[in-house]
C-alpha positions as a printed Julia matrix, in Angstrom:
177×3 Matrix{Float64}:
  82.08   94.62   92.92
  84.91   93.86   95.3
  88.39   94.39   93.86
  91.3    92.59   95.53
  94.69   93.8    94.33
  97.66   91.45   94.75
  95.32   88.72   95.96
  98.17   86.26   96.41
  99.73   88.49   99.06
  96.64   88.43  101.31
  96.72   85.89  104.13
  94.82   82.72  103.22
  92.62   83.12  106.32
  91.39   86.46  104.98
  90.71   85.14  101.5
  88.98   82.0   102.76
  86.38   84.24  104.45
  85.37   85.4   100.96
  84.91   81.9    99.51
  81.21   81.57  100.46
  80.46   84.91   98.78
  82.23   83.78   95.63
  80.92   80.23   95.23
  77.18   80.72   94.98
  76.21   80.99   98.65
  76.6    84.78   98.4
  77.16   85.19  102.14
  80.0    86.09  104.45
  79.97   85.38  108.16
  81.79   88.1   110.11
  83.06   86.14  113.1
  84.75   89.19  114.65
  81.36   90.97  114.73
  79.04   88.67  116.69
  79.0    86.07  113.91
  76.83   88.32  111.77
  76.05   86.97  108.29
  76.21   89.45  105.42
  74.4    88.59  102.2
  75.75   89.92   98.92
  73.53   92.22   96.89
  72.28   91.02   93.51
  75.03   91.39   90.93
  77.84   91.1    93.49
  81.11   89.81   92.07
  84.8    89.75   92.91
  87.68   90.85   90.69
  91.18   90.01   91.82
  94.62   90.74   90.42
  97.85   88.91   91.04
 101.29   88.74   89.53
 102.19   85.14   88.73
 105.85   86.09   88.29
 106.35   87.24   91.89
 109.1    85.25   93.52
 108.5    83.76   96.93
 105.31   82.46   98.46
 102.81   84.52   96.45
 100.86   81.74   94.73
  97.24   81.74   93.6
  95.82   78.69   95.33
  93.57   76.26   93.48
  90.85   76.94   96.06
  90.84   80.65   95.19
  91.47   80.23   91.48
  88.51   77.85   91.07
  86.1    80.5    92.37
  86.78   82.83   89.44
  84.76   82.12   86.31
  86.99   84.18   84.05
  90.79   84.23   84.02
  92.49   86.95   81.95
  96.22   87.33   81.33
  97.13   91.01   81.16
 100.42   91.69   79.4
 102.32   94.96   79.31
 101.25   97.14   76.38
 104.56   98.36   75.0
 102.87  100.64   72.48
 101.25  102.6    75.32
 104.68  102.96   76.94
 106.07  104.43   73.72
 103.05  106.74   73.36
 103.68  107.96   76.91
 107.22  108.92   75.9
 109.22  106.08   77.44
 112.68  105.78   75.88
 112.46  103.38   72.89
 115.56  101.49   74.03
 113.94  100.89   77.42
 110.85   99.56   75.66
 113.05   97.3    73.51
 114.75   95.99   76.68
 111.3    95.29   78.16
 110.18   93.45   75.03
 113.33   91.31   75.0
 112.89   90.44   78.68
 109.21   89.59   78.13
 110.24   87.2    75.36
 112.79   85.52   77.64
 110.22   85.25   80.45
 107.67   83.72   78.05
 110.25   81.09   77.09
 110.86   80.33   80.79
 114.44   81.61   80.61
 113.81   84.02   83.5
 111.02   84.75   85.98
 110.81   88.55   85.79
 110.02   91.0    83.06
 109.48   94.74   82.97
 105.9    95.9    83.5
 104.38   99.23   82.5
 104.89  100.63   86.02
 108.66  100.0    85.73
 108.76  101.64   82.29
 106.99  104.72   83.66
 109.42  104.79   86.59
 112.28  104.49   84.07
 111.01  107.66   82.32
 110.9   109.57   85.63
 114.38  108.46   86.66
 115.75  109.22   83.2
 114.35  112.74   83.37
 115.9   113.33   86.8
 119.2   111.45   86.6
 119.76  110.6    82.94
 119.54  107.52   80.76
 122.47  105.6    82.24
 121.12  105.94   85.79
 117.64  104.94   84.59
 118.98  101.73   83.05
 121.05  101.06   86.17
 117.92  101.54   88.27
 115.96   99.18   86.01
 118.6    96.51   86.57
 118.4    97.11   90.32
 114.61   96.69   90.31
 114.93   93.18   88.91
 115.0    90.29   91.37
 118.55   89.26   92.27
 118.13   85.95   90.44
 117.41   87.71   87.11
 119.62   90.79   87.48
 122.54   89.42   85.46
 120.26   88.58   82.52
 118.6    92.0    82.71
 122.02   93.67   82.66
 122.97   91.57   79.61
 119.83   92.63   77.75
 120.4    96.29   78.66
 123.98   96.02   77.38
 122.88   94.35   74.14
 120.28   97.05   73.44
 122.27  100.1    74.56
 125.74   98.93   73.63
 126.94   99.92   77.11
 127.63   97.51   79.98
 125.62   98.68   82.99
 125.25   97.47   86.57
 122.58   98.06   89.18
 122.33  101.6    90.53
 124.51  102.08   93.6
 125.42  104.94   95.86
 128.85  106.31   95.08
 130.45  107.96   92.1
 127.92  106.39   89.69
 124.95  108.21   91.23
 125.26  111.81   90.15
 122.55  114.23   89.15
 122.04  115.14   85.54
 123.54  118.48   84.53
 121.83  121.21   86.53
 119.63  118.83   88.56
 119.77  118.4    92.32
 119.49  115.15   94.24
 116.8   115.41   96.9
 116.14  113.03   99.76
């Protein structure tokens, strides 16, 4: 198995080298190494991951997409986040944002990695700073909506984390760089 993480971020020239191995020919020609042809072992397959909500040029091309027999959408498992101790209000914010993203009202939603980061920041700097950081993680185009959802869930207007009087350590904690 070959696993390609964030496949849409790889240069198309790199990915196109894999096409023959993925479309039944089961070979790759390594032009940079005397044009050697490598034949895939029996059972060879490729698994790739990509985030369709990434803003910018990260797009899964039809040429690459057509070479995968199975396409699976992997959503964030909010129950796992709660079981791992993520603040329930943060999980509720994530669920609300996921609903908005599913309706096409925004392009970004909170993934499990952001919820786990929220828990770490909350432990170090407190809940308000963790929500402010969550807002700051969002793409600029969605930040206002994220802040509105955070405010509706927490009852407190919050803006993106910024250096200044808002960034202070929790009682007894030290900020480290």
